[in-house]
Kinemage of the C-alpha trace (Angstrom):
@kinemage 1
@onewidth
@group {chain A} dominant
@subgroup {mainchain}
@vectorlist {calphas} color= white
{ca met a 1} P -21.900 -7.295 12.053
{ca ser a 2} L -20.984 -4.212 14.167
{ca gly a 3} L -17.481 -3.981 15.669
{ca pro a 4} L -16.860 -2.893 19.380
{ca his a 5} L -14.316 -0.244 19.834
{ca asp a 6} L -11.749 -3.079 20.880
{ca leu a 7} L -10.449 -2.991 17.288
{ca ala a 8} L -6.649 -3.315 16.536
{ca phe a 9} L -7.734 -1.197 13.496
{ca asp a 10} L -6.279 2.439 14.326
{ca pro a 11} L -5.358 4.511 11.194
{ca trp a 12} L -3.953 7.056 13.338
{ca asp a 13} L -1.927 4.895 15.548
{ca pro a 14} L 1.927 4.806 14.312
{ca ala a 15} L 1.944 1.163 15.439
{ca phe a 16} L -1.009 0.342 13.042
{ca leu a 17} L 0.713 2.449 10.164
{ca ala a 18} L 4.030 0.990 10.568
{ca asp a 19} L 2.101 -2.635 9.956
{ca pro a 20} L -1.690 -2.819 9.293
{ca tyr a 21} L -1.697 -6.267 8.398
{ca pro a 22} L -2.075 -8.053 11.788
{ca ala a 23} L -5.100 -5.944 12.246
{ca tyr a 24} L -6.816 -6.903 8.873
{ca ala a 25} L -6.309 -10.439 9.951
{ca glu a 26} L -8.570 -9.417 13.245
{ca leu a 27} L -11.044 -8.056 11.098
{ca arg a 28} L -11.645 -10.254 8.402
{ca ala a 29} L -11.843 -12.933 11.261
{ca arg a 30} L -14.839 -10.534 13.023
{ca gly a 31} L -16.757 -10.945 9.484
{ca arg a 32} L -17.364 -9.862 6.109
{ca val a 33} L -18.451 -6.132 7.449
{ca val a 34} L -17.623 -4.100 10.480
{ca arg a 35} L -19.295 -1.147 11.407
{ca tyr a 36} L -16.277 1.467 12.071
{ca glu a 37} L -17.467 4.463 14.154
{ca pro a 38} L -14.593 6.848 14.169
{ca ser a 39} L -14.749 7.383 10.372
{ca asp a 40} L -18.736 6.562 10.212
{ca gln a 41} L -17.764 3.820 7.695
{ca trp a 42} L -18.415 0.183 6.852
{ca leu a 43} L -14.702 -1.745 6.592
{ca val a 44} L -15.024 -4.553 4.242
{ca pro a 45} L -12.056 -6.376 4.643
{ca his a 46} L -12.345 -9.614 2.397
{ca his a 47} L -11.193 -10.400 -1.074
{ca ala a 48} L -14.053 -11.594 -2.703
{ca asp a 49} L -16.551 -8.870 -0.916
{ca val a 50} L -14.328 -6.022 -2.082
{ca ser a 51} L -13.522 -7.511 -5.605
{ca ala a 52} L -17.635 -8.081 -6.210
{ca leu a 53} L -18.544 -4.535 -4.689
{ca leu a 54} L -16.148 -2.523 -6.876
{ca arg a 55} L -18.454 -3.671 -9.786
{ca asp a 56} L -21.723 -3.216 -8.069
{ca arg a 57} L -23.572 -0.571 -9.709
{ca arg a 58} L -25.564 -0.221 -6.615
{ca leu a 59} L -22.437 1.637 -5.066
{ca gly a 60} L -20.753 5.053 -6.488
{ca arg a 61} L -18.132 7.065 -6.261
{ca thr a 62} L -20.621 9.809 -6.110
{ca tyr a 63} L -24.191 10.155 -5.026
{ca arg a 64} L -25.110 13.641 -6.453
{ca his a 65} L -25.459 11.930 -10.277
{ca arg a 66} L -29.036 10.818 -8.251
{ca phe a 67} L -29.397 12.762 -5.146
{ca ser a 68} L -28.916 16.238 -3.364
{ca his a 69} L -26.707 16.208 0.074
{ca glu a 70} L -30.267 16.432 1.779
{ca glu a 71} L -32.128 13.931 0.235
{ca phe a 72} L -28.401 11.730 0.779
{ca gly a 73} L -28.761 12.268 4.437
{ca arg a 74} L -25.566 14.132 4.062
{ca gln a 75} L -24.129 17.530 4.700
{ca ala a 76} L -22.789 19.714 1.746
{ca pro a 77} L -19.217 20.314 2.224
{ca pro a 78} L -18.029 23.775 3.555
{ca pro a 79} L -18.282 26.478 1.400
{ca glu a 80} L -14.613 27.302 1.997
{ca his a 81} L -13.774 23.572 0.584
{ca glu a 82} L -15.524 24.691 -2.796
{ca pro a 83} L -12.168 24.890 -4.565
{ca phe a 84} L -11.452 21.486 -3.799
{ca his a 85} L -14.443 19.873 -4.810
{ca thr a 86} L -15.105 21.232 -8.099
{ca leu a 87} L -11.818 20.113 -8.941
{ca asn a 88} L -12.152 16.905 -7.826
{ca asp a 89} L -15.632 16.457 -8.801
{ca his a 90} L -15.176 16.958 -11.973
{ca gly a 91} L -12.354 14.288 -12.444
{ca met a 92} L -13.445 10.837 -13.886
{ca leu a 93} L -12.662 8.883 -10.307
{ca asp a 94} L -15.301 10.747 -9.008
{ca leu a 95} L -18.232 10.439 -11.734
{ca glu a 96} L -20.326 7.930 -12.685
{ca pro a 97} L -22.010 7.444 -15.645
{ca pro a 98} L -22.568 8.693 -18.072
{ca asp a 99} L -20.499 11.529 -17.482
{ca his a 100} L -17.502 9.198 -16.493
{ca thr a 101} L -18.303 6.956 -19.738
{ca arg a 102} L -17.599 9.946 -22.061
{ca ile a 103} L -14.430 11.379 -20.247
{ca arg a 104} L -12.738 7.818 -19.602
{ca arg a 105} L -13.621 7.085 -23.722
{ca leu a 106} L -11.623 10.405 -24.513
{ca val a 107} L -8.801 9.746 -22.012
{ca ser a 108} L -8.291 6.122 -22.818
{ca lys a 109} L -7.228 7.105 -26.545
{ca ala a 110} L -4.097 8.082 -24.625
{ca phe a 111} L -3.341 4.814 -22.885
{ca thr a 112} L -4.273 2.362 -25.098
{ca pro a 113} L -1.543 -0.980 -25.111
{ca arg a 114} L 0.010 0.523 -28.340
{ca thr a 115} L 0.348 4.099 -26.936
{ca val a 116} L 1.880 3.385 -24.141
{ca glu a 117} L 4.393 0.655 -25.466
{ca arg a 118} L 5.243 3.984 -27.447
{ca leu a 119} L 6.439 5.520 -24.416
{ca lys a 120} L 8.370 2.569 -23.226
{ca pro a 121} L 11.952 3.796 -24.612
{ca tyr a 122} L 11.320 7.293 -23.502
{ca val a 123} L 10.515 5.891 -20.077
{ca glu a 124} L 13.563 3.107 -20.095
{ca asp a 125} L 15.951 5.663 -21.051
{ca leu a 126} L 14.970 8.141 -18.005
{ca ala a 127} L 15.107 5.224 -15.807
{ca asn a 128} L 18.623 4.638 -16.730
{ca glu a 129} L 19.657 8.015 -16.500
{ca leu a 130} L 18.060 8.937 -13.040
{ca val a 131} L 19.552 5.863 -11.608
{ca ala a 132} L 22.952 6.151 -13.404
{ca gly a 133} L 22.544 9.497 -11.366
{ca leu a 134} L 22.297 8.065 -8.186
{ca val a 135} L 25.446 5.201 -8.764
{ca arg a 136} L 27.697 8.472 -9.393
{ca asp a 137} L 26.480 9.820 -6.207
{ca gly a 138} L 27.194 6.509 -4.359
{ca gly a 139} L 23.756 6.427 -3.237
{ca gly a 140} L 21.238 8.886 -2.116
{ca asp a 141} L 17.507 8.930 -1.528
{ca leu a 142} L 15.717 6.464 -3.675
{ca leu a 143} L 12.533 8.605 -3.767
{ca ala a 144} L 13.578 11.691 -4.370
{ca asp a 145} L 16.161 10.776 -6.719
{ca val a 146} L 14.800 8.043 -8.788
{ca ala a 147} L 10.934 6.636 -7.506
{ca glu a 148} L 9.316 10.675 -8.062
{ca pro a 149} L 10.785 12.133 -10.900
{ca leu a 150} L 10.283 9.218 -12.998
{ca pro a 151} L 6.366 8.992 -13.133
{ca val a 152} L 6.191 12.753 -12.535
{ca ala a 153} L 8.389 13.278 -15.905
{ca val a 154} L 6.386 10.653 -18.099
{ca ile a 155} L 2.898 11.893 -17.094
{ca ala a 156} L 3.861 15.705 -17.704
{ca glu a 157} L 5.751 14.952 -21.043
{ca met a 158} L 2.067 12.948 -21.833
{ca leu a 159} L -0.050 16.518 -20.403
{ca gly a 160} L 2.481 18.652 -22.455
{ca ile a 161} L 3.524 20.141 -19.195
{ca pro a 162} L 6.996 22.485 -19.822
{ca glu a 163} L 10.087 20.890 -17.940
{ca ala a 164} L 10.377 24.357 -16.504
{ca asp a 165} L 6.977 23.978 -14.737
{ca arg a 166} L 7.408 20.464 -13.315
{ca gly a 167} L 8.778 21.539 -9.895
{ca gln a 168} L 5.595 22.564 -8.847
{ca leu a 169} L 3.360 19.180 -9.833
{ca arg a 170} L 4.648 17.161 -6.865
{ca pro a 171} L 3.953 19.647 -3.717
{ca trp a 172} L 0.396 20.431 -5.299
{ca ser a 173} L -0.427 16.781 -5.710
{ca ala a 174} L 0.761 16.238 -2.357
{ca ala a 175} L -1.350 19.148 -0.952
{ca ile a 176} L -4.651 17.786 -2.829
{ca cys a 177} L -4.307 13.964 -2.070
{ca gly a 178} L -4.136 14.821 1.864
{ca met a 179} L -7.991 15.071 1.331
{ca tyr a 180} L -8.252 11.489 0.915
{ca glu a 181} L -7.195 10.500 3.996
{ca leu a 182} L -9.642 9.710 6.860
{ca asn a 183} L -11.307 12.857 8.574
{ca pro a 184} L -8.502 15.564 7.279
{ca ser a 185} L -7.992 18.446 9.472
{ca glu a 186} L -8.659 21.840 8.763
{ca gln a 187} L -5.068 22.576 7.845
{ca thr a 188} L -4.712 20.150 5.820
{ca ala a 189} L -8.317 21.061 3.987
{ca ala a 190} L -6.705 24.645 3.779
{ca ala a 191} L -3.651 23.804 2.031
{ca ala a 192} L -5.225 21.368 -0.591
{ca val a 193} L -8.115 24.302 -1.590
{ca arg a 194} L -4.597 26.455 -2.016
{ca ala a 195} L -3.145 23.804 -4.354
{ca ser a 196} L -6.671 23.201 -5.870
{ca leu a 197} L -6.827 26.946 -6.773
{ca glu a 198} L -2.849 27.281 -8.006
{ca phe a 199} L -2.919 24.136 -10.040
{ca ser a 200} L -6.390 24.609 -11.810
{ca glu a 201} L -5.197 28.548 -12.573
{ca tyr a 202} L -1.553 27.355 -14.343
{ca leu a 203} L -3.630 24.459 -16.198
{ca arg a 204} L -6.267 27.116 -17.281
{ca gly a 205} L -3.163 29.281 -18.411
{ca leu a 206} L -1.838 25.967 -20.323
{ca ile a 207} L -5.277 25.236 -21.953
{ca ala a 208} L -5.672 28.679 -23.543
{ca gln a 209} L -1.740 28.170 -24.989
{ca arg a 210} L -2.401 24.650 -25.986
{ca arg a 211} L -5.673 26.496 -28.173
{ca glu a 212} L -3.510 28.748 -29.528
{ca his a 213} L -0.345 26.355 -30.737
{ca pro a 214} L -1.596 22.687 -30.685
{ca gly a 215} L 1.076 19.919 -29.773
{ca glu a 216} L 0.926 15.916 -29.647
{ca asp a 217} L 0.165 16.054 -26.157
{ca leu a 218} L -2.914 14.705 -24.213
{ca val a 219} L -4.170 18.027 -23.067
{ca ser a 220} L -4.058 19.568 -26.877
{ca gly a 221} L -6.166 16.182 -27.920
{ca leu a 222} L -8.820 17.045 -25.184
{ca ile a 223} L -9.266 20.364 -26.995
{ca ala a 224} L -9.196 18.933 -30.205
{ca ala a 225} L -12.019 16.045 -28.572
{ca his a 226} L -14.183 19.175 -27.517
{ca asp a 227} L -13.795 20.690 -30.501
{ca glu a 228} L -14.858 17.968 -32.880
{ca gly a 229} L -18.093 17.560 -30.847
{ca asp a 230} L -17.185 15.179 -27.658
{ca arg a 231} L -18.038 17.850 -25.173
{ca leu a 232} L -15.872 18.144 -22.536
{ca thr a 233} L -16.460 21.577 -20.377
{ca glu a 234} L -12.510 23.332 -19.535
{ca gln a 235} L -13.374 22.077 -15.674
{ca glu a 236} L -13.468 18.620 -16.848
{ca met a 237} L -10.271 18.878 -18.770
{ca ile a 238} L -8.410 20.476 -15.932
{ca ser a 239} L -9.836 18.100 -13.202
{ca thr a 240} L -8.980 14.946 -15.911
{ca ala a 241} L -5.212 16.396 -15.980
{ca val a 242} L -5.321 16.973 -12.336
{ca leu a 243} L -6.118 13.410 -11.641
{ca leu a 244} L -4.101 11.782 -14.377
{ca leu a 245} L -1.104 13.775 -12.912
{ca asn a 246} L -2.200 12.817 -9.404
{ca ala a 247} L -3.096 9.291 -9.761
{ca gly a 248} L -0.274 8.970 -12.317
{ca his a 249} L 2.455 8.916 -10.179
{ca glu a 250} L 1.599 9.023 -6.821
{ca ala a 251} L 1.058 5.186 -6.741
{ca thr a 252} L 3.786 4.440 -8.869
{ca val a 253} L 6.070 6.318 -6.175
{ca asn a 254} L 5.101 4.626 -3.288
{ca ala a 255} L 4.872 1.113 -5.161
{ca thr a 256} L 8.569 1.471 -5.876
{ca val a 257} L 9.775 3.012 -2.327
{ca asn a 258} L 7.431 0.081 -0.217
{ca gly a 259} L 8.550 -2.547 -2.832
{ca trp a 260} L 12.580 -1.646 -2.344
{ca trp a 261} L 11.881 -1.105 1.429
{ca ala a 262} L 9.893 -4.811 1.548
{ca leu a 263} L 12.689 -6.190 -0.795
{ca phe a 264} L 15.846 -4.958 1.682
{ca arg a 265} L 13.414 -6.623 4.498
{ca asn a 266} L 13.918 -10.071 2.549
{ca pro a 267} L 17.120 -10.535 1.468
{ca gly a 268} L 16.493 -13.940 0.291
{ca gln a 269} L 13.841 -12.778 -2.163
{ca leu a 270} L 16.003 -9.747 -3.124
{ca ala a 271} L 19.114 -12.219 -3.804
{ca ala a 272} L 16.490 -14.174 -6.091
{ca leu a 273} L 15.451 -11.508 -7.961
{ca arg a 274} L 19.109 -10.072 -8.302
{ca ala a 275} L 20.185 -13.460 -9.867
{ca asp a 276} L 17.187 -13.309 -12.135
{ca his a 277} L 16.076 -10.644 -13.499
{ca ser a 278} L 13.122 -12.236 -15.674
{ca leu a 279} L 11.406 -12.599 -12.472
{ca val a 280} L 10.941 -8.583 -12.594
{ca pro a 281} L 7.406 -8.911 -13.491
{ca thr a 282} L 6.009 -11.188 -11.065
{ca ala a 283} L 8.172 -8.883 -8.297
{ca ile a 284} L 6.002 -6.143 -9.362
{ca glu a 285} L 3.072 -7.767 -9.011
{ca glu a 286} L 3.895 -9.718 -5.360
{ca leu a 287} L 5.469 -6.284 -4.235
{ca met a 288} L 2.148 -4.253 -5.140
{ca arg a 289} L 0.619 -7.065 -3.290
{ca tyr a 290} L 2.197 -7.503 -0.140
{ca asp a 291} L 2.564 -3.435 0.496
{ca thr a 292} L -0.168 -2.240 -1.207
{ca pro a 293} L 0.130 1.794 -2.425
{ca leu a 294} L -3.487 2.250 -1.905
{ca gln a 295} L -5.096 1.036 1.347
{ca leu a 296} L -8.591 1.664 0.956
{ca phe a 297} L -11.088 2.971 -1.584
{ca glu a 298} L -14.612 4.477 -0.739
{ca arg a 299} L -18.003 4.256 -2.345
{ca trp a 300} L -21.396 5.532 -1.369
{ca val a 301} L -24.205 3.377 -1.297
{ca leu a 302} L -26.740 4.396 -3.715
{ca asp a 303} L -29.202 1.884 -2.489
{ca asp a 304} L -29.430 -0.662 0.319
{ca ile a 305} L -27.140 -3.920 -0.168
{ca glu a 306} L -26.955 -6.717 2.201
{ca ile a 307} L -23.457 -8.421 3.317
{ca asp a 308} L -23.741 -11.498 5.125
{ca gly a 309} L -27.298 -10.579 6.565
{ca thr a 310} L -26.157 -7.426 7.317
{ca thr a 311} L -28.368 -4.500 5.573
{ca ile a 312} L -25.981 -1.355 4.802
{ca pro a 313} L -28.431 1.508 4.328
{ca arg a 314} L -28.516 3.962 0.915
{ca gly a 315} L -26.385 7.015 2.478
{ca ala a 316} L -23.971 5.010 4.092
{ca glu a 317} L -20.123 4.785 2.942
{ca ile a 318} L -18.365 1.732 2.570
{ca ala a 319} L -14.458 1.525 3.254
{ca met a 320} L -13.052 -1.240 1.070
{ca leu a 321} L -9.729 -2.280 2.483
{ca phe a 322} L -7.419 -3.331 -0.431
{ca gly a 323} L -4.444 -3.758 1.793
{ca ser a 324} L -6.493 -6.388 3.622
{ca ala a 325} L -8.130 -8.061 0.574
{ca asn a 326} L -4.749 -8.408 -0.885
{ca his a 327} L -3.899 -10.472 2.321
{ca asp a 328} L -6.852 -12.537 2.426
{ca pro a 329} L -5.540 -16.477 2.761
{ca ala a 330} L -8.862 -17.410 1.081
{ca val a 331} L -7.207 -15.788 -2.028
{ca phe a 332} L -3.275 -16.028 -1.360
{ca ala a 333} L -1.252 -18.932 0.025
{ca asp a 334} L 0.871 -17.510 2.978
{ca pro a 335} L 0.059 -14.358 2.201
{ca gly a 336} L 2.316 -12.530 4.800
{ca arg a 337} L 5.578 -14.143 3.070
{ca leu a 338} L 6.689 -12.433 -0.145
{ca asp a 339} L 6.956 -14.680 -2.788
{ca leu a 340} L 8.717 -12.618 -6.151
{ca thr a 341} L 7.784 -15.897 -7.947
{ca arg a 342} L 4.110 -16.294 -6.940
{ca arg a 343} L 2.115 -16.723 -10.326
{ca asp a 344} L -1.779 -16.822 -8.805
{ca asn a 345} L -1.774 -13.525 -7.949
{ca pro a 346} L -5.316 -11.329 -8.297
{ca his a 347} L -4.466 -8.581 -6.591
{ca ile a 348} L -6.879 -5.544 -6.563
{ca ser a 349} L -3.826 -2.840 -6.033
{ca phe a 350} L -5.244 -1.663 -9.409
{ca ser a 351} L -8.792 -1.269 -8.463
{ca ala a 352} L -11.736 -3.100 -10.918
{ca gly a 353} L -14.867 -2.432 -12.626
{ca ile a 354} L -15.437 0.419 -14.569
{ca his a 355} L -12.832 2.899 -11.888
{ca tyr a 356} L -10.170 -0.075 -12.914
{ca cys a 357} L -6.993 2.243 -13.349
{ca ile a 358} L -6.820 3.699 -16.484
{ca gly a 359} L -2.796 3.979 -16.268
{ca ala a 360} L -2.210 0.620 -15.011
{ca pro a 361} L 0.008 -0.628 -18.095
{ca leu a 362} L 1.779 2.575 -17.898
{ca ala a 363} L 2.652 2.190 -14.047
{ca arg a 364} L 3.867 -1.462 -14.687
{ca ile a 365} L 6.341 -0.208 -17.282
{ca glu a 366} L 7.530 2.442 -15.101
{ca leu a 367} L 7.926 -0.064 -12.154
{ca ala a 368} L 9.872 -2.535 -14.502
{ca ala a 369} L 12.117 0.211 -16.102
{ca ser a 370} L 13.221 1.385 -12.642
{ca met a 371} L 13.623 -1.712 -10.943
{ca thr a 372} L 15.740 -3.175 -14.250
{ca ala a 373} L 17.807 -0.276 -13.926
{ca leu a 374} L 18.451 -0.667 -10.315
{ca leu a 375} L 19.180 -4.500 -10.554
{ca arg a 376} L 21.763 -3.582 -13.603
{ca gln a 377} L 23.254 -0.511 -12.789
{ca ala a 378} L 23.511 -0.686 -8.674
{ca pro a 379} L 23.673 -4.744 -8.115
{ca thr a 380} L 25.355 -3.841 -4.353
{ca leu a 381} L 22.614 -1.095 -3.498
{ca ala a 382} L 21.850 -1.431 0.182
{ca leu a 383} L 19.601 0.789 2.732
{ca ala a 384} L 21.673 3.104 4.349
{ca ala a 385} L 19.012 4.216 6.776
{ca glu a 386} L 15.787 2.884 8.625
{ca pro a 387} L 12.929 4.703 6.435
{ca ala a 388} L 10.165 6.966 8.222
{ca arg a 389} L 6.547 6.143 6.987
{ca lys a 390} L 4.404 8.855 5.988
{ca pro a 391} L 1.771 9.464 8.724
{ca asn a 392} L -0.999 8.645 6.282
{ca phe a 393} L -3.202 5.485 6.070
{ca val a 394} L -4.917 5.981 2.838
{ca ile a 395} L -2.246 6.373 0.421
{ca arg a 396} L 0.777 4.223 1.989
{ca gly a 397} L 3.999 5.356 1.267
{ca leu a 398} L 7.756 6.420 3.100
{ca glu a 399} L 9.276 9.844 3.660
{ca gly a 400} L 12.274 8.907 1.942
{ca leu a 401} L 14.469 5.754 1.518
{ca arg a 402} L 18.078 6.188 1.805
{ca val a 403} L 20.188 3.911 0.312
{ca glu a 404} L 23.822 3.406 -1.081
{ca val a 405} L 25.662 1.619 -3.632
{ca arg a 406} L 28.575 0.159 -2.286
């Protein structure tokens, strides 16, 4: 089905960004697929379709393993954007098999349940320490003081990035992630290119150091795997490290602040959570469903597909709306209601298929650690000021979240 231009779906409208969920309901009512001219994409808003398409091998994160830009009917990116695309296109999130399989197999060794479980005490100690600082100060910015430093430190620790260098990671990551928004501006692209060059240069130096002096970290592990015959080019190592860093904290930061902002707006649910900390695991899943940190995920159509009688041709781009799928009443009873006891919760905030989030078990440990520390140490945590939402659509988050401990 092709949609006329009277849609409430408008990713550049502050009112839509404040609350996109009513517009998603309208999209779902329009049909299973809606053509959206402003971003030249087909929007897919229903849970069943998003879930199936994430596993459909006729779609790909890239098309370059099968087609040239010309064959696919797409323009090559401008040459001045090349450093960003070199960095981005060699990470496993934007690769398809066999390259994706090879890299993911190596990286997944660092994210086995056992390895992640071993990190738990470190994550919990750090969360307790950060929350203690917030409590000592009588409050502060939950984003800058707890939500951000926790996952950044954890993934930097895993990668073996020295503590003194970690301050640069978040600004680099934010600049690079700007390119994942719809129709990024030239200014955004220039910032992403600059960050890509600087971050790559930094990692090249770190890889050289680890070659000389290997440690127990993931970068040393990737070098060792390469030396043992599991081929991994230096560019793939760099791109993998950047992807793990960006993906390893971006969603966790936003899940934390979106989650607490949702709790403050639903005081009954917050009171129930404070009264019963055993709700933390289901609360985390529900908060990720209720206000999804990654709202949209794109795929290229590698072979024609049909959705509800509409043929979507090879060369088209599909935008799967995770935020809409997570509010689909066909799957979630009363989806607009925050229910921290929700048991049947097949949200797709971590994606699905071969690109399912490799760091999901670690993200859950981090979210549980910060939430538990805040519930225990700051039982009177309250909102100090209405937060401003970031002007982004794809990666959904807040500029900050001012809180006070009364």
